[in-house]
N, C-alpha and C positions, 0 to 999 in steps of 0.2 A: 367257205364257212359251212360246216356240216351240222345236221340236227339228227341224232340217232344214227341209223345206218345209211341214210340217204342224204345226198347233198340237196341243196335247195333246188337246183334244176331238175333232178330226178324226182323229187317229191311233187314238184309242179307237174311234170309229165304224167306221173301215176294218177294224180287227182284228175288231170284232164281225161285220161283213158277211162277211169272208173265212172266219171260223170257221163262222158260221151256214150260209153257202153250201156250204162243204166238208161240213159235216155233213149237209145236205139231199141233196146229190148222192151222197155215200158211202152214206147210209142207204138211199136209194131203189135205188141199184145193188145194194146187198147184198141187199135184199128181192127185187129182180127176179131176181137170180142164184139165189136160193133158191126161186124160183117162188112167192114169196109175194105178188106183185102182178102187175098187168097191164102188158104192154109198151106198149099203146096210150096209156095215160094217164101214162106216165112223163114225157114232155116237159112236159106241163101241170102235173103235180105239181111237177116241179123248178122250172119257171118261177114257179109260184105261190109256192113257198117262197123262192126268191131275192128275188121282189118284196117278200114280207113282211119279209125280212131287210133289204132296202135301206130300206124305209120305217121300220122300227123303228130302223135304224142312224141315219137322219136325226134321228129323234126323240131318240135317245140323244145324238147330237152336240149338238143344241140344249140338251138338259138339261145336258150336260157344260159347254157354253160358259157357260150361266147360272150354273152352280155355280162355275166358275172366276172369273167376274166378282165373285160374292159373296165368294169367298175373297180375291181381290185387294183388294176394298174393305176387308174385315176386316183384311188385313195392313197396308193404308195407315193405317187407324185405329190399329192397334196401334203401327205405327212412329211416328205422330204423338204418341200418348200417351206412348210411350217417350221421344221427344225432349223433350216438355214436362216429363216427370218428370226427365229428365236435367238440363234447364235449371233447374228448380226446385231439384233437388238441388245443382246448382252454386251457385245463389244462397244456398241455406242453408249450404253449405260456406264460401262467401265470407263470409257474415255470421258464421258461427262462427269463421272466421279473424280477422275484425275483433273479435269478442268476445274471443278469446284474446289478440289484441294489446292490447285495452283493459285486460284483467286484468294483463297483464305491464307495460304502460305505467303503470298506477296504482301499481305497486310502486316504480317508479323516478322518476316524475314529481315535479318540485319545485314547480310552480305550476299552478293550475287551468286557466288559459287555454291553456297549452301542451298539457295533456292533452286538452282538448276539441278543440283544433285538430288534433292527431294523429289523434283518432278520426274527425273530419269528413273529413280527407284519406283515411283508410283506407276509409271508406264510399264515397267517390267513385272511388277508384283500384282498390280490390279488389272491392267489392260491385256495381259497375256503376251506381251512382246518378249522376244529373246534378247534384244539389245535396244537401248535408247541412249543417245548422247548428244552433247552440244559441241560444236566445232566453230572456231572463229578464224577469219582470214587474216593472215600476216601480210599486211599491205606492202611490206618491203620485199619479202621473198615470193609473194603471190601463192602461198601454200596454205591449205586448211590445217589448223592445229587443234587437236582434241583438247577440250577443257575439262569436262566432267562426263561420266558415263555410268551406266549400270546394266546388268544382264549376266547371263550364264555362259558367255563366250569370252573367257579372260584374255585369250591371245588375239582376239579380233582387232583391237585398237592398234596394237603394235604392227600387225600385218597390214592393216588399213593405212597406217602412216607410211609404211614402206611403199605401198601401192600408189599412194598419192605423191610421194617424192619421186618415184620413178614410173610414170604412166607409160603404158605400152603404146604401140603405134595406133591402136584403135581409139586412143583418147582417154581423158580421165573419167572416173566413175561418176555416179550420181551425187556423191557427197560434195566434191569441189565444184561440180557443174551447177549444182543448185545455188551455191554461193555466188559464183561468177555470173550466172544467168539471172539471178534474182527472182526466180519463179519455182513453183513446186515441181519436183520430179518424182514420179511414182513408177515402180516396176512391180508387175503382178507376179512374175515368176522368172526363173532362170532363163527361159527361152525368149524372154523379152528382148527384142532387138535393141532397146535403148541401153542395155547393160553390155559393156565390152567383155570379151572372152576372159581376160585376166580377172575381172571383177566377178564374173560368174563362177570361176574356179574358186575364188576366195569365199564367196557366199556359200558355195556347195560344200567346201570343207568344213564350214561351221554350221551347216544345216539351216541356213537362212534362205527362205524361199521367196520372200517378197519384201519390199521396203518402200519407204517414202521419205523424202528430204524436203523440209520446209524452210525457206530462207528466213533469216531474222536480222534485226539491227539493234544495236545497243550502244548508246553514247558515241555514235558515228562509226562503230565497228560493224563489219559485215560478218554474218555467221549463219548457222542453220541448226535445226533440230533434225537429227537423223534417227529413224526408227526402223527396225527389221524384225520380221515375224518368221516363225517356223512353218507357217502354212502359206500355200500359194493363194494368190488373189485375196490376201487379207485386207488390203487397202482398196476399198471402192471409193466412189466419188464422195459419198456422204461422210465416210470415216476420214478421208483425206481432208474434207472440209472442216471436221471437228479438230483434226491435228493442226490445220492452219489457224483456226480460232484459238487453239491452245498456245500456238506460237505467238499470236498477237497479244494475247493476255499476258504471256510471259514477258514480252517486250515492255508492256505497261508496267508489270511488276518490277522488272529490272530498272526501269526509269524511276519508279517510286523509291526503290532502294538507293539509286544514285542520288536522287533528290534529297533523300533522307541524310545520306552522307554529305552532300553539299551543305545542307542546313546545319549538320553537326560540326562540319569543319568550319563553316562560317561562324557558328556560335563559339567555337574554341578561339578562332581568330579574333572575334569581337571581344571575347573575354580577355585574351592576351593584350589586345589593343587598349582596352579599358584599363587593365592593370598597368600597362606602360604609361598611359596618359595620366593616370592618377599618381604614378610614381615619378613622373617626369619633373625635373627641376624647374622647368619653365611653366609659367602660368598659361592656362588654355581657357578661352572663353568662347561659348557658342551662343549666338544670338539669332533671332528670327530676322526676316527681311526688313523689318522696321527698326532693328537695333536693340530689341528687348532681350535681356539675358535669359537664356534657357538653362545653361549649365556652366559651371566652372569647376576646375579640378582643385585638389588641396593646395598645390603650389601657388595658385592664384590667391587663395585665402591667406597663405603664409606671407606672400609678397605684400598684399594690400591691407590685410586685417579684416576683410569682408568675407563672411561665410556664404555658402550657397543660398541659404535662406534669406540672407540680407540683400542679395542682388537679383534674385529671381524676379523677372518681370520688369526690372528697372533698366535704364539706359546706362551704358558705361560712362556717361558724362559725369557720374558721381565721383569719378577719379580725377577730374580736371583740376589742375593746380593753378590755373590762371596765368601760367608762364607762356602760353601760346595764344596768338590772336585768332580771330574768326577766319582769316584767310587760310590759316594752317589746316583747320578742321574742314573748311570748304573744299580744299584741294583733296584731302583724304577721302571724303564722301564722294566727290566727283570721280575719283579713281575706282573705288570699289563698286559704285552703282553702275559703272560701265562694264562690270564683269572682270576687271583687272585686279591683280594683287598689288597691295600697297605695303611698303616697308619703310621704317624710319625710326629715329630716336625721338623720344619726347619725355618731358617731365610730368609725372603724375603725383597725386597726393594720396597717401594712405588714410585709413580711417582715423588714425590718431593725429592727423594733420601734418605729419612729416612728409617731405617731398623727396622723391627718388627719381632716378633716371631709368628708363626702360627702352629696350629695342623691341619693336612690335611689328609683326607681320600679319596682315589681315587678308584672308582669301575668301572670295565669294563661293557659295555652293550653288551650282546651277542645275536645274531640273533637265530632264530629257527634252522638254519643250523650249528650253533656252531661258526660262525665267529664274531669277535669283530667289532661292528659298531660304538661305541662311548665310551667315557669316561666321567664319572660324578665325579667332585671333590668337596668336601665340606671343607671349610676353616673356621677355627675359630681363631680369634685373641687372643693369650694367652700372649701377652706382660706383661700385668698387673700381670697375674699369675706367669710368670717367674720372674718378678721383686720381687713379694712377696716371691717366693721361694728363690731367692738370698738374700733377706733381712733376711729371716728366717735362711738361712745358715750362713749369717754374724752374726746374733744374736747368733746362736749356737756356731760359732767360737769364738765370743766375750765372751760368757759364759765360753767356754772352756779355753779361755785365762785368764779369771778372776780366774777360779779355779787353773789353772797353776800358775798365778801370785801370788795367795794367798800362795801356797806352797813355791814358790821362795821367796816371801817376808818374810815368816817366817824364812827361812834359812838365808836370807841376814841380817835380823834384828838380828838374833843370832850372825852373824859374826860381825856386827857393834857394837853390844851392848858392848862387852869387850873393843873395841877401845875407845868408848865414856866414859865408866866408868873409864878407865885407865888414862884419860887425867889429871884429878885433882890430882891423885896420882903421876904421872910423874911430874906435875908442882911443887909439894911440894919437889920433889927430885932434879929436874933440874931447878935451880933458875936463871941460866945465861940467860940474855935477848935474846940471839940468840936461845938458846934452847927453851925458852918460846915461841918465835915466831914460831919456827918449830912445837912445840906441838900444838899451836893455828891453824896452817895451817892444821895439821892432823885432829884436832877436827872439823874444818869447812868442810873439805872434807868428813869426816864421816857423819856429820849432812846433808850435801848436798846429799850424797847417801841415807840416811834415808828419806829425803824429796822426792827424786825421786821415791823411792819405794812406799811411801805413795801416791804420785800423780798417779802412775801406778795403784795402787789398787783402788783409787777413780774413775778413768775413765774407767777402765776395768770392774770392778764389779758394778759400779753405786750405791755404798753405799750412802744412803741419811742420812744426820745428821738432828738433830732437828733445827727448826728455832731459830735463836739466833742473838744477836746484833753483827754485823761484822764490822771490820774497812776496808773500801774500799781500802785503800793503801796496806794493807796486801794482799787482794784478787788480786790486779793488780800485785804486786811483785811476788806472788806465781806463777801466770800464766806466768809471764815473765821468771822466772827461769825454768819453765817446758818447754816452747817453745824454750828457748835458746838451749836446748839439741837436739831439733828435727828439727828446721828450717835450711835451707841451709845457708851456711856461707856468701852467697852473699846478704843476707837480713839483714839489720841493724835494731836493736830493740831500740826504743827510748821511755823513760818514761817521762811523763809530769804530775806531781802529784801536785795538789794545796793543801797547808797545811794552817790551819788544816781542816779536813773534818769530818762532822758528821758521825755517824754510820748508818748502814742500817740493817733492820731486814730481814733475809733470810736464805736459805739453802746454806751452803758454797759449797757443792758438785755441786749443780745445777748452782750456779753463776759461779763457775769454768768452768763448761761445756759451759755456754753461751760465756764467753770470749775466751775459747779455740776454739769453733766452728767458731767464727768470725775471730780469728787469722789464722785458717787453710784456710778459704776462702780468707783471704788477701794474704796468701802465694801463693795460686793457681792463684791469679790475678797478680802476679809478677814472671812469669816464668824465667825472666832474671835478677831477683834481684830488690832490691829497699829498701824503708824505711817503717818499720812497727812501728806505734806509738800507744802506750797504754797510755791513759790519764784518769784522774779523776778530776772532779771539781764540785763546788756547783752552783745550779741555783735556782732562785725563780720565780714561775709563779703566776701572779696576777689573771689569768683567765684560764679556761681549754683550751687546745690546742690539735688538732689532730695530729697524726703522719702518716707517709707514710705506715705503716704496718696495719693501720686500728684501732689501739688502741688509746684511748683518755686519755690524762694525765690531771688530775684534778688540780686545783690551790693548791699551797703549795710549800714547800722546797724539793729539789731533789738533789741527787748525780748522776751526769751524767758520766757514764763510756763509753769511746769512743775507738774504734779500727779503725785506718785509715791506708790506704796503698797508694802507688804511682803507682798503677797498671793500668790495661787497662780500668777500669770503667765498668759500667753495661749498656747494651743496653736497650732502652725503652721497647721493647717487653718482655725482660727478667724481667725488673723491675716490670711489671704488675703481673707477675705469680711467682716470686721467693719465696713467702712465702707459696705457695701451697704444700701440702705433696706430695712427690715423684717426684716433678718437679725438674729437674736438666739439666744443660748444659754440664755436663761432659759425657765423653764416658762411655759406659756400663762397669761396673766393677770398675769404679773410684769414684763413688758416689751414694748414695742412694736417694738423694733428700729430706732427712729428717733433714738436719742440721739447715737451717733457720726456718723451721716449728717448730722444737724442741725449738730453741731459743725463737721464738714468744710465744710458750706455757709456757715456764718458766717465761718469763718477765710478761706475763699476770697473771700468778699465783702469782707473787710478787706484783701485783697491780701497775705495772709500764707501760712504753711505749717504743716503739722501732721505731727509725727513721733512715733514710738513706739519705745520700747526695752523689751524684756521678756525674762524668763528663767523657765522653768518652775520653780515652787517658790521663786523669789527675788524676785518682785514685777515691777511694770510702771511705767514713767514715760512720760507724754504730754508733749510739748513744743509749745507754741503760739508760732509766730514772728509778731510783729507789727511792721510798719515804724515805726521811731522818727521822731518829728517833729523836724526840724532846729531848734535853738535858738541864739540869740545871747546867750550869757552865762547866768548861773545865776539862776533865779527867786528872788525875795526870800522869805525865810521868812514863813510865815503868822503873823500876830499878831492876836489877837482885840481889836478896838477897840470901845469903847462909844460909839455916836453921841451927839453933843451936840445936843439939839433942845429949844428953848424953846417951850412951848405958847402963851405970851402971851395966855392967856385964850380962845383960839379954841375954838369949840364943834364937837364931833365927834358925828355921829349913829351910834350903835353898834346894829347890828341882827343878832341871833342867837337861834335858837330854844333854845339851851342857856344856861340862867341862870348857871352858873358861869363860862362863857366871857365873858358880858356883864359880870359883876361884876369879874372880874380885869382885863379890858381897861379898864373904866372906872377902876379903881383905878390902873393904870399911867399912863393918860392924865392923871388928876388929879395923880399924883405929879410929872409933868413940866410942869405948868402949863396943861394943857388943861381945858376944860369938856366934859361929855358928856351926851347924852340917850340913853336906852335904849329899844329896841322889840323885843318878843318874836317878831314875825313880819312879813311883808311888808305885810299890810294895815295893822297898827298903825304901821309905819314911814311909810307914805304919809300916814296921818292926821296924825302928828306933823309931817312935812315940810310938808304943805299949810297948817298953821296958821301957820308962819313960815319960808317957804322961804329967805329971805335970811339967816337966823340961822346956818346951818351953813357951816363952812369945808371940810369933807370928810365922807364917809360910809364907815364900815367895814361891809361887807355880807356876810353868809353866803350862799354860792352855792346851798346846798340847804336849803330851808325848806318847810314845808307851806303850802298855799293859794297863795301867790305865791313863786316862787323868786327868787333874787338878780338874775339878768339882767333879768327882767321889771320888778322894782322899780327897778333902775338905769335902764332905758329910760324909765320914767315920770318919774323924777327928772330925767334928762337933758333930757326934753322941756320941762321948766320952767326948768332951769338947765343948759344944755349945758356950761359950763366947770367945773362943780362936780367936784372929784376924787372918785373912787370907788375904794376898796380892797376887793377881794374876799378873803374868807377861805374856804378849802376844805380838806377832808380827803381829796379825791380826787386820785390821782396824776396823772390826765390833765388836771388843771386848772392845770398849772404854767405853760402858755403864757398870756401876757397877752391878754385879750380886748380888742376895740376900745373898750369902754366903761370900762375900768379896768385896774388891776394886780391880781395874785393873791399872797396871802400863804398859804402852805401850813401847815395844822395838822398837828401841834401846833407852836406857835412860842414863842420866848422873848421876854422883854422887849426884848432887843436886836434880834430880828427885827422886832418890831412897830414900834419906833422908827425902825429903818432904812427900813422900808416907808413909814411916815408921812412921813419926810423926803423920800423919793423922790416920793410923789404930791403933797406940798405944794409941792415945788420945781419 
C-alpha cells in the first residue's frame, strides 16, 4: 500500500530518522549550552548519532517491509478463504433452495417422473451442477437404468449406460456401486482412486470433475440420485449431507405421490365397486355386528319393497314370513357368529305381504384383531326357479302317474273286457226283461269304467290323437261324464246343447283338456257350491271380432263351447294377467299358473278364439270359438248294427295272459261258428303254432305279455306265414293306430267290437 511517493515502511523509517536526528542535535546543543559537554566533540557526537539513526532507520524499514509482506499475504489468504466460504455458502444456499423446492413440489406433484425431472432440472439450473439424474436398479438384470435427468451433457447418459452394461476389469463406477452398496459414494476429482480408469475417461470427456451418488428407495425399488459438477472438490461433507437429505425428502415425496395414486386408484375401485353393487341384480344388505341394517342396494328395495330409509337401523327380521321355525334362525346365527359363511334358501315376506323364495349368503366381516365388525348378506330371488322346480316335479309326478295309470289301465281293461264280452252271451241266455235290464245296467257300468280309465290315460299321459272331425256334443258329454266323478257333490252340472251342431276339426285330447281346465277353474270359483253349465251352440260372424284373450276370430261359422259358473267372478287386476304363463291367484302348491295359458295355446292352434265374461259376485263364462267344418247335407243318424260273420269252422289262435279274456273270446268265436286254440303267453303260442302252422286262419294276440310281447310273437309267425291275419288286443290308449303287422282291437271290447274286427282282418 503506497501513500504519495513513499511506501508505508519508507515513511516510517524517514520519520524515525528525522525524529532521532532532531533529538540528537537538540539534546547535544542543549547540553553544550549548559556547559555540560565539550564543544570540540560536538560534531563527532552529532555525526555518530545521526549515522546510528540512519542505520537503525534502514533496519526498521526492512523490518517494516517484511512485516507488510506478511500482512499482505495473510490478507490474501483471508480473502481467499472468505471467497471460498462465500462460494460454499452459495452452493449450500442453492442446494437448500433446491431442497425447499423439492419439498414444495412433493406436495403438488401428481406423478413420480415429473417430480424427479423437476428436481434434476433445479439441481442443474440452481445449484450449478453439470448433470443430475435418477437411476433405478433392474432387479432382474442387476443393471442401473436411467429414469430422468437434466444437464448440459446430452451424450453422457448414453455413454454411461454403455459403461454400466460393460464394466471394465476395474469394476463398475460409482453410479451402480452406490445402488448395490446402499451408501453414499463421492469422488472429489478424476485422480480419486475410487473412480475406475474407464469412468475417469468418461468423466473427463464431458468435463465432469467431481460427483456424488446418493442411494434411494421407492416402493421397494432400489435407485440413486447421481450428481456431477464441473469443478473439482465440489462435494464436501456438508454438501453431500444436504444431497443425502434431498434424497430422503425425495423418497418421502415419491411415497406421497404413490400413496396419492393408491388413494386415487382405491377411490376409482370403490366407485366401480359401488356402481357394480348398486347395479347388481341381487339384493345386498350390510349390517353391524348386532344385525342392524346400515346399507342396502336398489335391488334389495326392488326385491322386498323396502327402501334404504325404511330399514336403516332395523333388524332384517322384518322380512320374516313365519315359514321357518326358531331352530332355523338359531342355526343361522350360530354359524355367522362363529365367523363362518352361511348360505341357504328361505322364504321371506315383502313389504306388501307377499311371500317369495330367496337364496341368501351371509359373510362376516372380521377386523384385524379377529372381532366381527359387520355382516354382508347377498340375496337372490329364486321364486321363479322354485316355481320351475315345482312344475318340473309336478311334470315328473304326472309322468310317473301316467306310467302307473298305463299299467293300471291295462289290468282294469283286462278285468272289464270279459264283463263286456259276456253281456251279449248272457242276453241270449237270459231273455226275461228284468234280467235284460240288469244285464244292460252291468254293461253300462262296465262301459263307464272303461270310459273313466280312458279319460285318466288321456289326461295323465297327454296322448295326442290325430286331427279329425269331431262332434262337439260328444266332446261336451265326455267331459261332463269325467268331471261328474271328480267335482264336489254341492256343484250341479247342467248341459245346454243345441242340436244339430256341425262338426269341428281338432285334436280330441287337447279339446278335452281345454274344457276340463275351464271346468276345474269353475269349480275353484265356487268353494261353497253352485251351478256349472256346459253348453255348445252355433254362431255366425259376418265380420272379424276380437276376444278378451287377444285372439281375433275371423268371419264365418263357429261352434261355441261355453263353460259358465255361478262363482265369485274375476277381479279386474286378475283379468288383465290371467292368460300369462305361471300367473296364478292360488296359493303355492295349489296351481301352476299354466291352465289358462295352455287353454289359450290350444285354442290358438285350432284357429279359434277365447273370450271371457265375468262379474264380481255373479260368476264367469268362458267361450271357446272353434271353426265349424262345412258339411253337405245332414249326417245319417247312428244306428248300432250287429255284424253278420260266419265262422265256417275256421280256427283262430287266441293268445292272452288273462284267462277270463281267453275264455270269453273263445266262447264268442265258438258261438259264431269258429274254432279256437288258446295260449297263455307268447312262448306257448309259438309252440302251438309251430306244430301246425297251416291250421290257423287268424291270430288274436295280446300286445303286452310276459316273456314275449305281442309284436315279437307276430313277427315270428309272419316269418313263417306272411299273409296270416293278426288282430292285436290292447288296453293301452296309445295302441289305437294299426301297426304294420296287424290291426288293433282296444280293450275292453264287446262282442260286436270283436266280430267287426274279425270281419275286418279276415276280409
